[in-house]
C-alpha positions in Angstrom: 11.4 -5.3 5.4 15.0 -6.6 5.0 16.7 -10.0 5.2 19.0 -10.6 8.1 22.4 -9.0 7.5 24.1 -12.4 7.6 21.6 -14.2 5.3 23.7 -13.6 2.2 20.8 -12.1 0.3 20.5 -8.5 -0.8 17.2 -6.7 -0.2 16.4 -6.9 -4.0 17.1 -10.7 -4.1 15.0 -11.1 -0.9 12.0 -9.3 -2.4 12.3 -11.0 -5.7 12.2 -14.4 -4.0 8.9 -13.4 -2.2 7.5 -12.3 -5.6 8.4 -15.5 -7.3 7.0 -17.6 -4.5 3.7 -15.7 -4.9 3.8 -14.6 -1.2 3.5 -10.8 -1.9 0.2 -10.3 -0.2 1.1 -12.3 2.9 4.4 -10.6 3.2 3.0 -7.1 2.6 0.1 -7.8 5.1 2.6 -8.7 7.8 4.4 -5.4 7.3 1.0 -3.5 7.4 0.0 -5.2 10.6 3.3 -4.5 12.4 3.6 -0.9 11.2 0.0 0.0 12.0 0.5 -1.4 15.5 3.6 0.8 15.8 1.8 3.8 14.4 -1.0 3.9 17.1 1.8 4.3 19.7 3.2 7.3 17.9 0.9 10.3 18.4 3.3 12.7 16.7 2.8 10.8 13.3 -0.5 10.9 11.4 0.3 9.0 8.2 2.1 5.8 7.5 3.5 5.1 4.0 4.1 1.4 3.2 5.7 0.0 0.0 3.8 -2.9 -1.4 3.9 -5.0 -4.6 1.0 -4.2 -7.0 -0.1 -7.8 -6.9 -1.1 -7.5 -3.3 -3.9 -5.2 -4.4 -5.4 -8.0 -6.4 -5.8 -10.1 -3.3 -9.2 -9.6 -1.7 -8.2 -10.7 1.8 -5.3 -8.3 1.8 -7.6 -5.4 0.8 -10.2 -6.3 3.4 -7.5 -6.4 6.1 -6.0 -3.1 5.1 -9.4 -1.5 5.1 -10.0 -2.9 8.6 -6.7 -1.4 9.8 -7.5 2.0 8.2 -10.9 2.1 10.0 -9.1 1.5 13.3 -6.4 4.1 12.6 -8.9 6.7 11.4 -10.5 6.8 14.9 -7.1 8.1 16.3 -6.5 10.5 13.4 -4.1 8.2 11.6 -4.1 7.0 8.0 -2.3 4.6 5.6 -0.7 5.4 2.2 0.1 2.3 0.1 3.1 3.0 -2.3 3.0 0.7 -5.3 6.5 -0.4 -6.2 6.9 -0.4 -10.0 7.6 -4.0 -10.8 7.5 -5.0 -14.5 3.9 -6.4 -14.3 1.0 -7.5 -12.1 -1.5 -10.2 -12.5 -4.8 -8.3 -13.1 -5.1 -4.6 -13.7 -8.9 -4.5 -13.6 -9.0 -6.2 -10.2 -6.2 -3.9 -9.0 -8.1 -0.8 -10.1 -11.3 -2.0 -8.5 -9.6 -2.8 -5.2 -7.6 0.5 -5.2 -10.9 2.4 -5.6 -12.4 0.6 -2.6 -9.3 1.4 -0.5 -9.4 5.0 -1.5 -13.0 5.3 -0.5 -12.1 3.9 2.9 -9.5 6.6 3.4 -6.3 4.8 2.2 -4.1 6.9 -0.2 -2.5 5.2 -3.2 1.0 6.4 -4.4 3.1 5.3 -7.3 6.7 4.9 -6.1 9.7 5.5 -8.4 7.3 7.1 -11.0 8.4 6.7 -14.6 10.7 3.7 -14.1 8.2 1.3 -15.7 5.8 2.0 -18.6 2.8 0.4 -16.9 2.6 3.3 -14.4 0.7 5.3 -17.0 -2.0 2.6 -17.2 -2.7 3.2 -13.5 -2.6 7.0 -13.9 -5.3 6.7 -16.6 -7.4 4.5 -14.3 -7.8 7.5 -11.9 -6.6 5.6 -8.8 -3.5 7.6 -7.9 -3.3 10.1 -5.1 0.5 10.7 -5.2 3.2 10.5 -7.8 6.8 9.9 -6.5 9.5 11.1 -8.8 12.3 8.5 -9.1 15.5 9.2 -7.3 17.5 8.9 -10.5 15.6 11.8 -12.0 16.2 14.0 -9.0 19.9 13.0 -8.9 20.6 14.6 -12.3 18.3 17.5 -11.8 20.8 20.3 -11.2 23.2 19.7 -14.1 20.9 18.1 -16.7 18.2 20.1 -18.4 16.5 16.9 -19.6 16.0 15.8 -16.0 14.5 19.2 -15.3 12.1 18.8 -18.2 11.0 15.4 -16.9 10.3 16.9 -13.5 8.2 19.7 -15.1 6.3 17.1 -17.1 5.5 15.0 -14.0 4.4 18.0 -12.1 2.1 19.0 -14.9 0.7 15.4 -15.0 0.1 15.5 -11.3 -1.8 18.7 -11.6 -3.9 17.2 -14.4 -4.7 14.1 -12.4 -5.3 16.0 -9.1 -2.4 14.0 -7.5 0.3 15.4 -5.3 3.9 15.0 -6.6 6.7 13.9 -4.2 10.4 14.1 -5.1 12.5 11.2 -3.8 16.2 11.1 -3.1 16.8 14.8 -2.3 20.3 15.1 -1.0 21.4 18.8 -1.6 19.9 22.2 -1.1 20.6 22.9 -4.8 18.2 20.0 -5.8 15.6 21.3 -3.3 15.8 24.8 -4.7 15.3 23.6 -8.3 12.4 21.4 -7.3 10.8 24.2 -5.3 11.1 26.6 -8.2 9.5 24.0 -10.4 6.5 23.9 -8.1 7.2 20.6 -6.3 5.9 21.0 -2.8 6.7 17.6 -1.2 10.0 15.8 -1.0 12.0 13.2 0.9 15.7 12.2 1.1 18.9 12.4 3.1 18.8 16.2 2.9 15.9 16.1 5.4 16.8 13.0 7.4 18.5 9.7 7.0 16.4 6.5 7.3 16.1 4.9 10.7 15.3 1.4 11.8 12.0 1.0 13.6 11.4 -1.7 16.1 7.9 -3.1 15.7 
């Protein structure tokens, strides 16, 4: 989701305004509804990953609607992955964890986006609700020339193995980065090296 190009607002300002107005769940649900309707018309795709604010997972109506969409998609071999954007905080961790478990039981995957950029990500890992850890772009960007970045990637990979979660590297732009990640044991990645983002009309 993005503001209109001539609105005068950056994407970050736009999303912050939604958060401050406490409209996260309504906004995220609209995205889910539009994208799931698009997905059922795309037989070549099986999984849809959607960035959401963690607070949306504390909203019972949002969770029920996502489960309903997941049930409908599963009949056609599709599934949803909700990527939790690491904002500074969220309103209720216990509710979030309970709802995330319900979603996972219905077939929805839960991912932590930009893993490591906020300390509260480790609370969610310890709660056992995470299916995917997504390594932050900034870590991948310094991977080739900075041994400290490489050490961070190795640590996240080990954490993923311990949690039984897949690890995805974000922001891969060069074959050198890809080679280092592959040698470290990272099996999943995304970034300009594979394909540039495209607008989807839905």
